[in-house]
A tleap script that builds the chain and sets N, CA, C and O, in Angstrom:
source leaprc.protein.ff14SB
mol = sequence {
  NMET PRO VAL THR PRO ASN THR GLU THR PRO
  THR PHE GLU SER ALA LEU ALA GLU LEU GLN
  ARG ILE VAL ALA ASP LEU GLU ASN GLY SER
  VAL GLY LEU GLU GLU SER LEU ALA ARG PHE
  GLU ARG GLY VAL THR LEU LEU LYS THR CYS
  TYR ALA THR LEU GLU GLN ALA GLU GLN ARG
  ILE GLU LEU LEU VAL GLY ALA LYS ALA ASP
  GLY SER PRO LEU THR GLN PRO PHE ASP ALA
  SER ALA THR ALA ASP ALA GLU THR PRO THR
  ALA GLY ARG ARG ARG VAL ARG LYS THR LYS
  PRO GLU SER THR PRO THR ALA ALA ALA THR
  ASP ASP ASP SER ASP PRO GLY VAL LEU CPHE
}
set mol.1.N position { -27.523 42.659 -5.588 }
set mol.1.CA position { -27.892 44.044 -5.406 }
set mol.1.C position { -28.481 44.217 -4.013 }
set mol.1.O position { -29.544 43.663 -3.732 }
set mol.2.N position { -27.821 44.976 -3.124 }
set mol.2.CA position { -28.315 45.146 -1.766 }
set mol.2.C position { -29.609 45.945 -1.735 }
set mol.2.O position { -29.863 46.805 -2.578 }
set mol.3.N position { -30.413 45.628 -0.734 }
set mol.3.CA position { -31.682 46.322 -0.562 }
set mol.3.C position { -31.420 47.594 0.222 }
set mol.3.O position { -30.821 47.552 1.296 }
set mol.4.N position { -31.867 48.731 -0.312 }
set mol.4.CA position { -31.694 49.994 0.385 }
set mol.4.C position { -32.913 50.252 1.244 }
set mol.4.O position { -34.042 50.004 0.820 }
set mol.5.N position { -32.692 50.752 2.454 }
set mol.5.CA position { -33.833 51.010 3.320 }
set mol.5.C position { -34.742 52.082 2.737 }
set mol.5.O position { -34.271 53.087 2.204 }
set mol.6.N position { -36.016 51.864 2.842 }
set mol.6.CA position { -37.014 52.792 2.335 }
set mol.6.C position { -37.323 53.802 3.433 }
set mol.6.O position { -37.667 53.414 4.549 }
set mol.7.N position { -37.204 55.108 3.128 }
set mol.7.CA position { -37.443 56.128 4.139 }
set mol.7.C position { -38.932 56.328 4.389 }
set mol.7.O position { -39.321 56.804 5.456 }
set mol.8.N position { -39.762 55.973 3.428 }
set mol.8.CA position { -41.208 56.112 3.576 }
set mol.8.C position { -41.773 54.856 4.241 }
set mol.8.O position { -41.418 53.738 3.869 }
set mol.9.N position { -42.646 55.046 5.218 }
set mol.9.CA position { -43.256 53.901 5.892 }
set mol.9.C position { -44.276 53.261 4.962 }
set mol.9.O position { -45.211 53.925 4.514 }
set mol.10.N position { -44.102 51.975 4.670 }
set mol.10.CA position { -45.038 51.305 3.759 }
set mol.10.C position { -46.365 51.017 4.459 }
set mol.10.O position { -46.445 51.002 5.687 }
set mol.11.N position { -47.391 50.792 3.663 }
set mol.11.CA position { -48.668 50.387 4.243 }
set mol.11.C position { -48.507 48.983 4.811 }
set mol.11.O position { -47.559 48.273 4.475 }
set mol.12.N position { -49.430 48.592 5.666 }
set mol.12.CA position { -49.367 47.267 6.269 }
set mol.12.C position { -49.364 46.187 5.198 }
set mol.12.O position { -48.581 45.240 5.258 }
set mol.13.N position { -50.244 46.338 4.224 }
set mol.13.CA position { -50.378 45.327 3.179 }
set mol.13.C position { -49.111 45.205 2.343 }
set mol.13.O position { -48.665 44.098 2.042 }
set mol.14.N position { -48.527 46.355 1.965 }
set mol.14.CA position { -47.310 46.291 1.147 }
set mol.14.C position { -46.128 45.765 1.960 }
set mol.14.O position { -45.292 45.032 1.431 }
set mol.15.N position { -46.050 46.133 3.242 }
set mol.15.CA position { -44.978 45.621 4.097 }
set mol.15.C position { -45.100 44.114 4.270 }
set mol.15.O position { -44.101 43.397 4.231 }
set mol.16.N position { -46.324 43.637 4.460 }
set mol.16.CA position { -46.542 42.203 4.623 }
set mol.16.C position { -46.218 41.446 3.335 }
set mol.16.O position { -45.622 40.370 3.380 }
set mol.17.N position { -46.607 42.005 2.194 }
set mol.17.CA position { -46.316 41.361 0.908 }
set mol.17.C position { -44.806 41.286 0.671 }
set mol.17.O position { -44.292 40.257 0.234 }
set mol.18.N position { -44.102 42.380 0.962 }
set mol.18.CA position { -42.644 42.377 0.787 }
set mol.18.C position { -41.988 41.398 1.755 }
set mol.18.O position { -41.040 40.702 1.392 }
set mol.19.N position { -42.488 41.345 2.972 }
set mol.19.CA position { -41.960 40.406 3.963 }
set mol.19.C position { -42.149 38.963 3.505 }
set mol.19.O position { -41.262 38.128 3.684 }
set mol.20.N position { -43.294 38.674 2.919 }
set mol.20.CA position { -43.544 37.324 2.406 }
set mol.20.C position { -42.598 36.981 1.257 }
set mol.20.O position { -42.128 35.847 1.159 }
set mol.21.N position { -42.317 37.954 0.390 }
set mol.21.CA position { -41.364 37.719 -0.708 }
set mol.21.C position { -39.959 37.458 -0.159 }
set mol.21.O position { -39.246 36.580 -0.644 }
set mol.22.N position { -39.578 38.228 0.850 }
set mol.22.CA position { -38.252 38.054 1.453 }
set mol.22.C position { -38.130 36.666 2.073 }
set mol.22.O position { -37.123 35.984 1.880 }
set mol.23.N position { -39.144 36.250 2.810 }
set mol.23.CA position { -39.124 34.923 3.436 }
set mol.23.C position { -39.026 33.839 2.373 }
set mol.23.O position { -38.263 32.885 2.523 }
set mol.24.N position { -39.797 33.984 1.299 }
set mol.24.CA position { -39.757 32.987 0.219 }
set mol.24.C position { -38.370 32.927 -0.413 }
set mol.24.O position { -37.864 31.838 -0.684 }
set mol.25.N position { -37.747 34.088 -0.652 }
set mol.25.CA position { -36.403 34.117 -1.239 }
set mol.25.C position { -35.378 33.472 -0.308 }
set mol.25.O position { -34.509 32.722 -0.753 }
set mol.26.N position { -35.488 33.770 0.991 }
set mol.26.CA position { -34.538 33.195 1.944 }
set mol.26.C position { -34.731 31.690 2.083 }
set mol.26.O position { -33.758 30.946 2.207 }
set mol.27.N position { -35.978 31.244 2.064 }
set mol.27.CA position { -36.240 29.805 2.155 }
set mol.27.C position { -35.777 29.078 0.902 }
set mol.27.O position { -35.340 27.929 0.971 }
set mol.28.N position { -35.871 29.745 -0.239 }
set mol.28.CA position { -35.463 29.158 -1.509 }
set mol.28.C position { -33.951 28.967 -1.573 }
set mol.28.O position { -33.469 28.014 -2.186 }
set mol.29.N position { -33.206 29.865 -0.945 }
set mol.29.CA position { -31.751 29.758 -0.934 }
set mol.29.C position { -31.089 30.136 -2.237 }
set mol.29.O position { -29.953 29.736 -2.489 }
set mol.30.N position { -31.774 30.899 -3.074 }
set mol.30.CA position { -31.235 31.249 -4.394 }
set mol.30.C position { -30.371 32.501 -4.378 }
set mol.30.O position { -29.765 32.835 -5.396 }
set mol.31.N position { -30.296 33.201 -3.253 }
set mol.31.CA position { -29.492 34.424 -3.177 }
set mol.31.C position { -28.253 34.156 -2.330 }
set mol.31.O position { -28.232 33.243 -1.504 }
set mol.32.N position { -27.229 34.964 -2.552 }
set mol.32.CA position { -25.971 34.806 -1.834 }
set mol.32.C position { -26.066 35.248 -0.383 }
set mol.32.O position { -27.098 35.739 0.073 }
set mol.33.N position { -24.963 35.061 0.326 }
set mol.33.CA position { -24.930 35.359 1.756 }
set mol.33.C position { -25.162 36.839 2.043 }
set mol.33.O position { -25.997 37.180 2.881 }
set mol.34.N position { -24.438 37.717 1.364 }
set mol.34.CA position { -24.586 39.155 1.613 }
set mol.34.C position { -26.006 39.627 1.309 }
set mol.34.O position { -26.596 40.389 2.075 }
set mol.35.N position { -26.538 39.169 0.193 }
set mol.35.CA position { -27.912 39.539 -0.182 }
set mol.35.C position { -28.900 38.970 0.830 }
set mol.35.O position { -29.877 39.631 1.183 }
set mol.36.N position { -28.654 37.759 1.295 }
set mol.36.CA position { -29.537 37.140 2.296 }
set mol.36.C position { -29.537 37.943 3.587 }
set mol.36.O position { -30.590 38.160 4.186 }
set mol.37.N position { -28.358 38.384 4.019 }
set mol.37.CA position { -28.267 39.193 5.241 }
set mol.37.C position { -28.992 40.525 5.081 }
set mol.37.O position { -29.692 40.971 5.990 }
set mol.38.N position { -28.819 41.158 3.921 }
set mol.38.CA position { -29.493 42.434 3.668 }
set mol.38.C position { -31.007 42.243 3.661 }
set mol.38.O position { -31.742 43.058 4.217 }
set mol.39.N position { -31.466 41.170 3.032 }
set mol.39.CA position { -32.912 40.908 2.998 }
set mol.39.C position { -33.440 40.545 4.384 }
set mol.39.O position { -34.553 40.925 4.749 }
set mol.40.N position { -32.646 39.817 5.147 }
set mol.40.CA position { -33.058 39.479 6.506 }
set mol.40.C position { -33.235 40.746 7.342 }
set mol.40.O position { -34.224 40.889 8.060 }
set mol.41.N position { -32.269 41.667 7.244 }
set mol.41.CA position { -32.365 42.935 7.974 }
set mol.41.C position { -33.599 43.717 7.540 }
set mol.41.O position { -34.307 44.281 8.375 }
set mol.42.N position { -33.853 43.750 6.244 }
set mol.42.CA position { -35.047 44.445 5.734 }
set mol.42.C position { -36.310 43.765 6.261 }
set mol.42.O position { -37.281 44.435 6.613 }
set mol.43.N position { -36.292 42.441 6.313 }
set mol.43.CA position { -37.436 41.690 6.829 }
set mol.43.C position { -37.719 42.003 8.286 }
set mol.43.O position { -38.877 42.139 8.681 }
set mol.44.N position { -36.668 42.119 9.090 }
set mol.44.CA position { -36.844 42.465 10.505 }
set mol.44.C position { -37.459 43.856 10.633 }
set mol.44.O position { -38.347 44.074 11.457 }
set mol.45.N position { -36.986 44.790 9.817 }
set mol.45.CA position { -37.548 46.145 9.826 }
set mol.45.C position { -39.025 46.123 9.432 }
set mol.45.O position { -39.849 46.785 10.062 }
set mol.46.N position { -39.353 45.367 8.397 }
set mol.46.CA position { -40.750 45.269 7.954 }
set mol.46.C position { -41.622 44.606 9.015 }
set mol.46.O position { -42.766 45.008 9.226 }
set mol.47.N position { -41.079 43.597 9.675 }
set mol.47.CA position { -41.835 42.919 10.724 }
set mol.47.C position { -42.153 43.874 11.869 }
set mol.47.O position { -43.270 43.876 12.386 }
set mol.48.N position { -41.179 44.682 12.264 }
set mol.48.CA position { -41.415 45.683 13.311 }
set mol.48.C position { -42.474 46.687 12.868 }
set mol.48.O position { -43.322 47.096 13.661 }
set mol.49.N position { -42.419 47.083 11.592 }
set mol.49.CA position { -43.414 48.009 11.051 }
set mol.49.C position { -44.810 47.395 11.106 }
set mol.49.O position { -45.774 48.062 11.483 }
set mol.50.N position { -44.914 46.121 10.730 }
set mol.50.CA position { -46.219 45.441 10.755 }
set mol.50.C position { -46.764 45.356 12.174 }
set mol.50.O position { -47.943 45.619 12.409 }
set mol.51.N position { -45.900 44.986 13.123 }
set mol.51.CA position { -46.343 44.908 14.516 }
set mol.51.C position { -46.793 46.273 15.034 }
set mol.51.O position { -47.808 46.371 15.724 }
set mol.52.N position { -46.047 47.321 14.704 }
set mol.52.CA position { -46.413 48.665 15.154 }
set mol.52.C position { -47.745 49.096 14.548 }
set mol.52.O position { -48.576 49.697 15.228 }
set mol.53.N position { -47.943 48.788 13.275 }
set mol.53.CA position { -49.204 49.138 12.614 }
set mol.53.C position { -50.372 48.403 13.253 }
set mol.53.O position { -51.428 48.992 13.485 }
set mol.54.N position { -50.187 47.121 13.539 }
set mol.54.CA position { -51.251 46.346 14.188 }
set mol.54.C position { -51.550 46.878 15.585 }
set mol.54.O position { -52.710 46.933 15.993 }
set mol.55.N position { -50.516 47.266 16.314 }
set mol.55.CA position { -50.723 47.802 17.659 }
set mol.55.C position { -51.489 49.124 17.610 }
set mol.55.O position { -52.372 49.369 18.431 }
set mol.56.N position { -51.145 49.965 16.647 }
set mol.56.CA position { -51.867 51.229 16.495 }
set mol.56.C position { -53.325 50.983 16.131 }
set mol.56.O position { -54.220 51.659 16.639 }
set mol.57.N position { -53.562 50.021 15.258 }
set mol.57.CA position { -54.937 49.702 14.863 }
set mol.57.C position { -55.722 49.164 16.054 }
set mol.57.O position { -56.893 49.500 16.234 }
set mol.58.N position { -55.084 48.341 16.856 }
set mol.58.CA position { -55.745 47.782 18.034 }
set mol.58.C position { -56.140 48.880 19.011 }
set mol.58.O position { -57.211 48.824 19.615 }
set mol.59.N position { -55.283 49.868 19.164 }
set mol.59.CA position { -55.569 50.974 20.069 }
set mol.59.C position { -56.722 51.835 19.566 }
set mol.59.O position { -57.398 52.494 20.357 }
set mol.60.N position { -56.947 51.833 18.270 }
set mol.60.CA position { -58.019 52.650 17.703 }
set mol.60.C position { -59.370 51.947 17.698 }
set mol.60.O position { -60.406 52.579 17.491 }
set mol.61.N position { -59.355 50.655 17.924 }
set mol.61.CA position { -60.615 49.906 17.908 }
set mol.61.C position { -61.460 50.325 19.108 }
set mol.61.O position { -60.969 50.420 20.232 }
set mol.62.N position { -62.702 50.564 18.849 }
set mol.62.CA position { -63.629 50.866 19.929 }
set mol.62.C position { -64.794 49.895 19.852 }
set mol.62.O position { -65.248 49.520 18.771 }
set mol.63.N position { -65.261 49.502 21.016 }
set mol.63.CA position { -66.373 48.570 21.075 }
set mol.63.C position { -67.676 49.327 21.280 }
set mol.63.O position { -67.749 50.259 22.080 }
set mol.64.N position { -68.672 48.924 20.567 }
set mol.64.CA position { -69.989 49.511 20.726 }
set mol.64.C position { -70.610 48.947 21.992 }
set mol.64.O position { -70.746 47.731 22.125 }
set mol.65.N position { -70.988 49.813 22.923 }
set mol.65.CA position { -71.552 49.344 24.188 }
set mol.65.C position { -73.013 49.728 24.365 }
set mol.65.O position { -73.619 49.386 25.381 }
set mol.66.N position { -73.577 50.417 23.417 }
set mol.66.CA position { -74.972 50.813 23.527 }
set mol.66.C position { -75.257 51.994 22.620 }
set mol.66.O position { -74.453 52.343 21.756 }
set mol.67.N position { -76.412 52.603 22.829 }
set mol.67.CA position { -76.790 53.760 22.029 }
set mol.67.C position { -77.397 54.821 22.934 }
set mol.67.O position { -78.106 54.517 23.894 }
set mol.68.N position { -77.104 56.055 22.607 }
set mol.68.CA position { -77.676 57.180 23.339 }
set mol.68.C position { -79.118 57.372 22.895 }
set mol.68.O position { -79.574 56.722 21.955 }
set mol.69.N position { -79.830 58.256 23.564 }
set mol.69.CA position { -81.230 58.522 23.235 }
set mol.69.C position { -81.376 59.047 21.809 }
set mol.69.O position { -82.382 58.785 21.151 }
set mol.70.N position { -80.374 59.789 21.330 }
set mol.70.CA position { -80.452 60.328 19.971 }
set mol.70.C position { -80.016 59.315 18.911 }
set mol.70.O position { -80.026 59.626 17.720 }
set mol.71.N position { -79.633 58.108 19.330 }
set mol.71.CA position { -79.267 57.061 18.384 }
set mol.71.C position { -77.782 56.953 18.110 }
set mol.71.O position { -77.341 56.014 17.446 }
set mol.72.N position { -77.002 57.901 18.611 }
set mol.72.CA position { -75.556 57.819 18.389 }
set mol.72.C position { -74.952 56.742 19.296 }
set mol.72.O position { -75.435 56.520 20.406 }
set mol.73.N position { -73.905 56.082 18.824 }
set mol.73.CA position { -73.357 54.960 19.592 }
set mol.73.C position { -72.556 55.397 20.810 }
set mol.73.O position { -71.870 56.419 20.784 }
set mol.74.N position { -72.650 54.622 21.858 }
set mol.74.CA position { -71.777 54.772 23.017 }
set mol.74.C position { -70.609 53.825 22.783 }
set mol.74.O position { -70.804 52.649 22.477 }
set mol.75.N position { -69.407 54.339 22.926 }
set mol.75.CA position { -68.241 53.497 22.682 }
set mol.75.C position { -67.316 53.527 23.879 }
set mol.75.O position { -67.384 54.424 24.720 }
set mol.76.N position { -66.450 52.527 23.940 }
set mol.76.CA position { -65.402 52.505 24.950 }
set mol.76.C position { -64.137 51.992 24.285 }
set mol.76.O position { -64.216 51.248 23.308 }
set mol.77.N position { -62.971 52.373 24.795 }
set mol.77.CA position { -61.726 51.905 24.185 }
set mol.77.C position { -61.610 50.389 24.258 }
set mol.77.O position { -62.099 49.758 25.195 }
set mol.78.N position { -60.964 49.827 23.269 }
set mol.78.CA position { -60.744 48.390 23.203 }
set mol.78.C position { -59.734 47.985 24.263 }
set mol.78.O position { -58.682 48.613 24.383 }
set mol.79.N position { -60.036 46.943 25.036 }
set mol.79.CA position { -59.132 46.425 26.057 }
set mol.79.C position { -58.740 45.009 25.674 }
set mol.79.O position { -59.497 44.066 25.903 }
set mol.80.N position { -57.562 44.861 25.092 }
set mol.80.CA position { -57.122 43.552 24.598 }
set mol.80.C position { -56.943 42.552 25.718 }
set mol.80.O position { -57.200 41.363 25.531 }
set mol.81.N position { -56.505 43.010 26.879 }
set mol.81.CA position { -56.268 42.063 27.966 }
set mol.81.C position { -57.573 41.488 28.491 }
set mol.81.O position { -57.622 40.311 28.848 }
set mol.82.N position { -58.622 42.283 28.547 }
set mol.82.CA position { -59.908 41.770 29.020 }
set mol.82.C position { -60.479 40.762 28.042 }
set mol.82.O position { -61.057 39.758 28.458 }
set mol.83.N position { -60.326 41.011 26.755 }
set mol.83.CA position { -60.814 40.080 25.747 }
set mol.83.C position { -60.033 38.779 25.802 }
set mol.83.O position { -60.612 37.696 25.721 }
set mol.84.N position { -58.731 38.886 25.939 }
set mol.84.CA position { -57.907 37.678 25.992 }
set mol.84.C position { -58.243 36.850 27.221 }
set mol.84.O position { -58.292 35.623 27.140 }
set mol.85.N position { -58.477 37.502 28.366 }
set mol.85.CA position { -58.819 36.767 29.577 }
set mol.85.C position { -60.165 36.091 29.448 }
set mol.85.O position { -60.332 34.954 29.889 }
set mol.86.N position { -61.123 36.767 28.855 }
set mol.86.CA position { -62.467 36.209 28.740 }
set mol.86.C position { -62.524 35.073 27.740 }
set mol.86.O position { -63.353 34.173 27.877 }
set mol.87.N position { -61.659 35.096 26.735 }
set mol.87.CA position { -61.694 34.099 25.677 }
set mol.87.C position { -60.827 32.883 25.971 }
set mol.87.O position { -60.876 31.904 25.227 }
set mol.88.N position { -60.029 32.924 27.045 }
set mol.88.CA position { -59.103 31.836 27.309 }
set mol.88.C position { -59.843 30.592 27.764 }
set mol.88.O position { -60.449 30.589 28.836 }
set mol.89.N position { -59.802 29.532 26.961 }
set mol.89.CA position { -60.469 28.299 27.379 }
set mol.89.C position { -59.587 27.530 28.354 }
set mol.89.O position { -58.361 27.638 28.314 }
set mol.90.N position { -60.210 26.766 29.216 }
set mol.90.CA position { -59.455 25.930 30.128 }
set mol.90.C position { -59.352 24.554 29.515 }
set mol.90.O position { -60.349 23.848 29.371 }
set mol.91.N position { -58.165 24.185 29.164 }
set mol.91.CA position { -57.948 22.909 28.488 }
set mol.91.C position { -58.059 21.760 29.475 }
set mol.91.O position { -57.614 21.856 30.618 }
set mol.92.N position { -58.649 20.692 29.022 }
set mol.92.CA position { -58.708 19.483 29.818 }
set mol.92.C position { -59.798 19.452 30.866 }
set mol.92.O position { -59.901 18.475 31.607 }
set mol.93.N position { -60.598 20.465 30.951 }
set mol.93.CA position { -61.661 20.484 31.950 }
set mol.93.C position { -62.985 20.286 31.255 }
set mol.93.O position { -63.270 20.912 30.234 }
set mol.94.N position { -63.770 19.428 31.803 }
set mol.94.CA position { -65.078 19.157 31.241 }
set mol.94.C position { -66.138 19.700 32.170 }
set mol.94.O position { -65.936 19.810 33.379 }
set mol.95.N position { -67.254 20.033 31.592 }
set mol.95.CA position { -68.376 20.478 32.407 }
set mol.95.C position { -68.913 19.312 33.210 }
set mol.95.O position { -69.041 18.195 32.707 }
set mol.96.N position { -69.219 19.581 34.438 }
set mol.96.CA position { -69.791 18.557 35.298 }
set mol.96.C position { -71.276 18.826 35.390 }
set mol.96.O position { -71.703 19.932 35.719 }
set mol.97.N position { -72.035 17.830 35.106 }
set mol.97.CA position { -73.481 17.977 35.168 }
set mol.97.C position { -73.925 17.816 36.614 }
set mol.97.O position { -73.665 16.799 37.257 }
set mol.98.N position { -74.592 18.828 37.096 }
set mol.98.CA position { -75.093 18.769 38.462 }
set mol.98.C position { -76.443 18.071 38.455 }
set mol.98.O position { -77.341 18.423 37.690 }
set mol.99.N position { -76.563 17.096 39.304 }
set mol.99.CA position { -77.826 16.368 39.393 }
set mol.99.C position { -78.589 16.855 40.609 }
set mol.99.O position { -78.006 17.223 41.629 }
set mol.100.N position { -79.877 16.849 40.481 }
set mol.100.CA position { -80.722 17.247 41.595 }
set mol.100.C position { -80.779 16.100 42.598 }
set mol.100.O position { -80.846 14.936 42.204 }
set mol.101.N position { -80.754 16.416 43.885 }
set mol.101.CA position { -80.886 15.341 44.872 }
set mol.101.C position { -82.299 14.767 44.815 }
set mol.101.O position { -83.278 15.469 44.560 }
set mol.102.N position { -82.359 13.503 45.055 }
set mol.102.CA position { -83.665 12.850 45.024 }
set mol.102.C position { -84.519 13.390 46.166 }
set mol.102.O position { -84.056 13.528 47.298 }
set mol.103.N position { -85.754 13.686 45.852 }
set mol.103.CA position { -86.652 14.231 46.872 }
set mol.103.C position { -87.670 13.166 47.281 }
set mol.103.O position { -88.880 13.343 47.140 }
set mol.104.N position { -87.145 12.076 47.784 }
set mol.104.CA position { -88.037 11.020 48.257 }
set mol.104.C position { -88.244 11.183 49.749 }
set mol.104.O position { -87.345 11.655 50.444 }
set mol.105.N position { -89.391 10.810 50.253 }
set mol.105.CA position { -89.652 10.962 51.688 }
set mol.105.C position { -88.686 10.138 52.532 }
set mol.105.O position { -88.368 10.535 53.653 }
set mol.106.N position { -88.218 9.014 52.031 }
set mol.106.CA position { -87.306 8.192 52.818 }
set mol.106.C position { -85.943 8.837 52.935 }
set mol.106.O position { -85.283 8.687 53.963 }
set mol.107.N position { -85.496 9.556 51.904 }
set mol.107.CA position { -84.202 10.213 51.966 }
set mol.107.C position { -84.220 11.311 53.011 }
set mol.107.O position { -83.237 11.480 53.733 }
set mol.108.N position { -85.302 12.058 53.115 }
set mol.108.CA position { -85.404 13.123 54.104 }
set mol.108.C position { -85.559 12.544 55.499 }
set mol.108.O position { -85.047 13.121 56.458 }
set mol.109.N position { -86.243 11.431 55.639 }
set mol.109.CA position { -86.484 10.847 56.955 }
set mol.109.C position { -85.226 10.210 57.516 }
set mol.109.O position { -85.072 10.160 58.737 }
set mol.110.N position { -84.324 9.723 56.683 }
set mol.110.CA position { -83.127 9.061 57.173 }
set mol.110.C position { -81.956 10.008 57.335 }
set mol.110.O position { -80.892 9.582 57.784 }
set mol.111.N position { -82.108 11.254 56.994 }
set mol.111.CA position { -81.043 12.228 57.106 }
set mol.111.C position { -80.803 12.528 58.576 }
set mol.111.O position { -81.725 12.940 59.281 }
set mol.112.N position { -79.559 12.325 59.054 }
set mol.112.CA position { -79.239 12.528 60.465 }
set mol.112.C position { -79.255 13.996 60.848 }
set mol.112.O position { -79.509 14.323 62.007 }
set mol.113.N position { -78.990 14.891 59.902 }
set mol.113.CA position { -78.918 16.318 60.201 }
set mol.113.C position { -80.284 16.986 60.225 }
set mol.113.O position { -80.392 18.146 60.622 }
set mol.114.N position { -81.319 16.284 59.814 }
set mol.114.CA position { -82.624 16.932 59.732 }
set mol.114.C position { -83.283 16.985 61.104 }
set mol.114.O position { -83.164 16.062 61.910 }
set mol.115.N position { -83.974 18.079 61.344 }
set mol.115.CA position { -84.717 18.279 62.584 }
set mol.115.C position { -86.187 18.329 62.214 }
set mol.115.O position { -86.596 19.221 61.470 }
set mol.116.N position { -87.001 17.393 62.712 }
set mol.116.CA position { -88.402 17.366 62.309 }
set mol.116.C position { -89.173 18.620 62.705 }
set mol.116.O position { -90.237 18.880 62.144 }
set mol.117.N position { -88.673 19.392 63.642 }
set mol.117.CA position { -89.371 20.600 64.059 }
set mol.117.C position { -89.046 21.801 63.197 }
set mol.117.O position { -89.693 22.838 63.343 }
set mol.118.N position { -88.062 21.709 62.295 }
set mol.118.CA position { -87.647 22.826 61.454 }
set mol.118.C position { -88.027 22.522 60.013 }
set mol.118.O position { -87.721 21.451 59.489 }
set mol.119.N position { -88.702 23.482 59.375 }
set mol.119.CA position { -89.119 23.281 57.997 }
set mol.119.C position { -87.964 23.450 57.012 }
set mol.119.O position { -87.868 22.701 56.039 }
set mol.120.N position { -87.106 24.402 57.249 }
set mol.120.CA position { -86.047 24.681 56.268 }
set mol.120.C position { -84.689 24.503 56.869 }
set mol.120.O position { -83.682 24.695 56.188 }
savepdb mol mol.pdb
quit
């Protein structure tokens, strides 16, 4: 029985649940070729719907940046690129511990660049 396209846009949750059922059926291999193709097409449509819903939700997210004098929140639009840039870890790099130079009188006296007449 071929899947007929639904003219009503499903909710994110129902689209995701149906997509999961379609994937499970296709992975199981219990349906024929024509039915598999129809379900695959429906799955692609549902996937696009899910992505569009997530994108719309992301655009509606606002970050709280403070409060006005009357207590109402100050908000700004969500910027996904700024969050992604700030959260990107650098793989393979370790923090280097900076050590303080020894402040012994002999180290300062043997320094060739030091001028005894200049304090700093």
